[in-house]
C-alpha positions as CSV (number, residue, x, y, z in Angstrom):
1,M,26.7,-32.4,33.1
2,G,24.6,-30.4,31.1
3,T,24.3,-29.0,27.7
4,E,25.8,-26.0,27.0
5,P,23.9,-23.6,25.1
6,G,23.7,-22.9,22.5
7,F,24.8,-19.1,20.7
8,F,22.0,-18.0,19.9
9,K,20.5,-19.0,23.3
10,R,24.1,-18.3,25.3
11,H,23.0,-14.3,24.1
12,H,18.9,-14.1,23.6
13,F,19.2,-10.4,25.1
14,L,21.2,-8.3,22.8
15,L,20.2,-10.8,19.7
16,R,16.1,-10.6,20.3
17,R,17.4,-6.7,20.0
18,L,19.8,-6.1,17.8
19,H,17.7,-8.1,15.4
20,S,14.4,-5.2,16.1
21,L,16.7,-2.5,16.0
22,S,18.3,-4.3,12.0
23,G,13.9,-4.0,11.0
24,I,13.5,-0.2,12.2
25,V,17.6,1.3,11.6
26,P,18.1,0.7,7.7
27,I,15.9,-2.0,7.1
28,G,12.7,0.3,7.9
29,L,14.0,3.4,7.2
30,F,14.2,2.6,3.9
31,L,11.0,1.1,3.4
32,V,9.4,4.1,4.7
33,N,11.8,6.1,2.5
34,H,10.9,3.8,-0.8
35,L,7.3,4.2,-0.2
36,L,7.4,8.0,-0.2
37,T,9.5,7.7,-3.1
38,N,7.5,4.9,-5.2
39,S,3.9,6.7,-3.8
40,T,5.5,10.3,-6.3
41,I,4.0,8.4,-9.4
42,A,-0.2,9.2,-8.1
43,W,0.5,11.8,-6.6
44,G,3.4,13.6,-7.7
45,M,0.7,16.2,-10.1
46,I,0.7,18.1,-7.0
47,N,4.2,18.7,-6.7
48,S,4.0,22.2,-8.9
49,R,8.6,21.5,-9.8
50,G,6.7,18.7,-11.0
51,A,7.3,19.3,-15.1
52,E,9.7,21.6,-14.9
53,G,13.1,21.4,-17.3
54,L,10.6,19.2,-19.7
55,P,9.4,20.8,-23.2
56,P,6.3,22.3,-23.4
57,S,5.2,20.5,-26.1
58,V,5.9,17.4,-23.7
59,I,3.7,18.8,-21.3
60,E,0.0,19.1,-23.8
61,Q,1.2,16.4,-25.4
62,V,0.9,14.1,-21.6
63,G,-1.1,16.5,-19.7
64,Q,0.6,17.9,-16.6
65,S,-1.1,15.2,-14.7
66,T,0.8,12.8,-15.8
67,A,4.0,14.8,-17.2
68,M,4.0,16.1,-13.6
69,R,3.7,12.7,-11.6
70,V,6.6,10.7,-13.6
71,G,8.8,13.9,-13.8
72,T,8.7,14.2,-9.8
73,F,9.0,10.3,-9.2
74,Q,12.2,10.5,-12.0
75,H,14.1,13.9,-10.4
76,E,13.4,10.8,-7.2
77,V,15.0,7.7,-8.4
78,G,17.5,9.7,-9.8
79,F,18.3,11.7,-7.3
80,I,19.1,8.2,-5.1
81,N,20.4,6.3,-7.6
82,N,23.4,9.3,-7.8
83,M,24.4,9.1,-4.8
84,P,27.7,8.9,-3.6
85,F,28.8,5.7,-1.6
86,L,25.4,4.3,-3.3
87,I,26.9,1.3,-2.5
88,L,28.5,0.9,0.6
89,I,23.9,1.9,1.5
90,E,23.3,-0.7,-0.7
91,I,26.0,-3.0,0.9
92,A,25.1,-1.7,4.6
93,L,21.5,-2.2,4.2
94,W,21.6,-6.5,2.1
95,V,23.5,-7.2,5.8
96,S,21.1,-5.8,7.7
97,I,18.5,-7.9,6.3
98,A,20.6,-11.1,5.7
99,F,20.5,-10.8,9.8
100,H,17.0,-9.7,10.4
101,A,16.1,-12.7,7.9
102,I,18.4,-15.2,8.8
103,L,17.3,-14.4,12.8
104,G,13.4,-14.1,12.2
105,V,14.3,-17.1,10.3
106,Y,15.6,-18.9,13.5
107,Y,12.8,-17.4,16.5
108,A,10.2,-18.0,13.9
109,T,10.5,-21.6,13.7
110,S,11.9,-22.7,17.3
111,G,8.7,-21.0,18.8
112,S,5.6,-22.2,19.2
113,P,2.5,-19.6,18.6
114,N,-1.4,-20.9,20.1
115,V,-3.8,-19.7,17.9
116,K,-4.9,-22.6,17.3
117,H,-5.3,-23.1,21.2
118,Y,-5.8,-19.6,22.4
119,A,-7.3,-17.5,19.6
120,Y,-6.2,-14.4,21.4
121,Q,-4.3,-11.0,19.5
122,D,-1.6,-11.7,20.4
123,N,-1.1,-15.1,19.2
124,W,-3.1,-13.9,15.3
125,R,0.3,-11.2,15.4
126,Y,2.8,-13.5,16.3
127,S,1.4,-15.3,13.7
128,L,0.8,-13.5,11.0
129,Q,4.9,-11.4,12.2
130,R,5.5,-15.3,11.3
131,L,3.9,-15.4,7.9
132,T,4.5,-11.9,6.7
133,G,8.1,-12.5,7.2
134,Y,8.2,-16.7,5.3
135,V,6.4,-13.6,2.4
136,A,9.0,-10.1,3.1
137,I,12.0,-12.2,1.8
138,L,10.3,-13.9,-1.4
139,Y,9.1,-10.7,-2.4
140,I,12.1,-8.3,-1.5
141,F,14.3,-11.6,-3.1
142,Y,12.0,-11.8,-6.3
143,H,12.0,-7.6,-7.3
144,V,15.4,-6.4,-6.4
145,A,16.8,-10.0,-8.8
146,T,13.6,-8.4,-11.3
147,L,14.6,-5.1,-11.3
148,R,18.6,-4.1,-9.5
149,W,20.1,-8.0,-11.4
150,G,18.4,-7.2,-14.8
151,W,16.2,-11.3,-14.7
152,T,13.9,-9.9,-16.8
153,W,13.6,-13.9,-17.5
154,L,11.2,-13.8,-13.8
155,T,9.4,-10.9,-15.4
156,P,6.2,-10.3,-18.5
157,T,8.8,-9.3,-20.4
158,D,12.1,-9.3,-20.9
159,E,12.3,-4.8,-20.9
160,P,15.2,-4.8,-18.7
161,W,14.8,-1.6,-15.8
162,T,16.9,1.2,-15.9
163,Y,16.4,4.3,-13.7
164,E,16.7,6.2,-16.1
165,R,13.1,4.6,-17.5
166,A,12.2,4.0,-13.9
167,S,8.5,4.5,-14.8
168,S,7.9,3.1,-18.0
169,T,10.1,-0.1,-16.9
170,L,8.7,-0.8,-14.3
171,A,4.7,-0.7,-15.1
172,M,6.0,-3.0,-18.1
173,A,7.1,-5.6,-15.8
174,L,4.1,-5.7,-13.1
175,R,2.2,-5.0,-16.5
176,G,3.8,-7.2,-19.6
177,Q,2.4,-4.8,-22.0
178,M,1.5,-1.1,-22.9
179,T,-2.3,-1.3,-22.7
180,G,-3.7,-3.3,-19.7
181,L,-2.5,-6.3,-18.3
182,S,-1.3,-10.1,-19.7
183,A,-2.1,-12.9,-17.4
184,G,1.9,-13.2,-16.8
185,G,1.5,-9.1,-15.3
186,M,-2.0,-9.5,-13.6
187,A,0.2,-12.6,-11.6
188,V,3.0,-10.1,-11.1
189,S,0.9,-7.3,-10.1
190,L,-0.8,-10.0,-7.3
191,F,2.5,-10.8,-6.4
192,Y,3.5,-7.2,-5.8
193,F,0.2,-6.2,-4.0
194,I,1.0,-9.1,-2.1
195,G,3.9,-9.0,-1.0
196,I,3.7,-4.7,-0.1
197,T,1.4,-5.7,2.2
198,A,3.2,-8.5,3.8
199,C,6.1,-6.0,4.1
200,V,3.9,-3.2,5.4
201,Y,2.3,-5.3,8.5
202,H,5.5,-7.0,9.5
203,F,7.0,-2.9,9.7
204,A,4.1,-2.2,12.2
205,N,3.7,-5.0,13.9
206,G,7.1,-4.7,14.1
207,L,7.7,-1.5,15.6
208,W,5.1,-2.8,18.7
209,T,6.7,-5.2,19.2
210,A,10.4,-3.7,19.5
211,A,9.3,-1.5,21.8
212,I,8.1,-4.8,24.5
213,S,11.7,-6.2,23.1
214,W,13.0,-2.5,24.3
215,G,11.3,-2.4,27.6
216,L,9.0,1.2,26.1
217,T,6.1,-0.4,26.3
218,V,6.2,-2.8,30.0
219,S,2.0,-2.2,31.2
220,E,-0.9,-2.9,28.9
221,S,-2.2,0.1,28.5
222,A,0.9,1.1,27.2
223,Q,1.7,-2.2,24.8
224,K,-2.6,-0.3,23.8
225,R,-1.2,3.4,23.0
226,W,1.3,2.2,21.1
227,G,-0.5,0.6,18.8
228,Y,-3.0,2.8,18.1
229,V,0.0,4.2,17.1
230,C,1.7,1.6,15.1
231,T,-1.6,0.8,13.6
232,G,-2.6,4.4,12.2
233,F,1.0,4.3,11.1
234,G,1.0,1.0,9.7
235,A,-2.1,2.4,7.7
236,A,-0.5,5.3,6.3
237,L,2.1,3.2,5.2
238,M,-0.4,1.2,3.4
239,L,-2.2,3.0,1.6
240,L,1.3,4.4,0.3
241,A,1.9,1.5,-1.1
242,W,-1.2,0.4,-2.9
243,A,-0.7,4.1,-4.0
244,S,2.3,3.1,-5.2
245,L,1.3,0.0,-6.9
246,I,-2.6,1.4,-8.8
247,G,-0.2,5.0,-9.8
248,F,2.4,2.7,-12.1
249,L,-0.9,0.3,-12.6
250,T,-2.3,3.3,-14.7
251,I,0.3,5.8,-15.8
252,D,0.0,5.3,-19.8
253,I,3.3,3.6,-21.1
254,D,4.0,5.5,-23.9
255,D,3.3,8.7,-22.5
256,A,6.0,7.9,-19.4
257,R,8.5,7.5,-22.2
258,Q,8.3,10.5,-23.1
259,V,9.0,12.7,-19.8
260,E,12.0,10.0,-19.6
261,M,13.3,10.9,-22.7
262,S,12.7,14.3,-22.4
263,K,14.7,14.8,-18.2
264,H,17.4,12.4,-19.7
265,A,18.3,14.6,-22.4
266,T,17.7,17.4,-20.6
267,T,19.6,16.5,-17.5
268,A,22.2,15.0,-20.2
269,A,22.5,19.0,-21.0
270,T,22.9,20.4,-18.0
271,D,25.9,17.9,-17.1
272,Q,27.7,18.9,-20.5
273,N,26.7,23.2,-19.8
274,A,28.3,22.5,-16.0
275,L,30.9,20.8,-17.6
276,V,31.9,23.5,-20.2
277,E,31.6,26.1,-17.6
278,H,33.7,23.4,-14.9
279,L,37.1,23.5,-17.8
280,A,36.3,27.4,-19.3
281,A,36.8,28.6,-15.4
282,A,39.5,26.5,-14.5
283,E,41.7,27.5,-18.4
284,T,41.2,31.1,-17.0
285,E,42.9,31.0,-13.8
């Protein structure tokens, strides 16, 4: 009598497709949105409304470019953190990441690339996909633990990240000091560079393999054409990722704090005025 195949082998077809799908929705969509949001710290100066609501004195003090970069980033982060049902969105995302990571580790440890004997493109792609997957898991855990869970003992500074001061606190976590880079900041920044590079490569290459898993690119020519698309898309995401890192490493932290405090004060005043108007309207009814 033969041994009954295990769960993963019995449901290989379904799990493979769910694994690739989870890497695109919601994980991949979140990655794209996250990079677009974070990169505003670099390209936010082209947003004409970035400095909206800031006092002219603050804009004059920090400069138009910094005001628009930090202002745009703070607006985007504030919007995300004030979304309704945010906790449900985070739970769905974490369940998807856990599912994708567990299956990914299983497939990575049960597969056997032929890089040493047949060093052609697909084998190198497979090996890099495994390696970047492991790096991505470590990076995501560190990123969330230090910024979301407040594990400041893993950062070069004991200042916790808050979304009201997202620009300055993230810059401090990366740099370790107000100006320049501390030794710890250099290590964290290097890890961020490796981590975000791994995440982007893993996603872009995953899009290529997902099309094969779903039977969308059967022929070699179709796979080659889709490969060009994935390479271009991955290059664009990589530029956003690196621009984000450069933006936080070059922003003036004191100036960023000035913008953040002004933004927070303006938002608080707007909310208070809206509450007063709402109560006044309720009393007249």
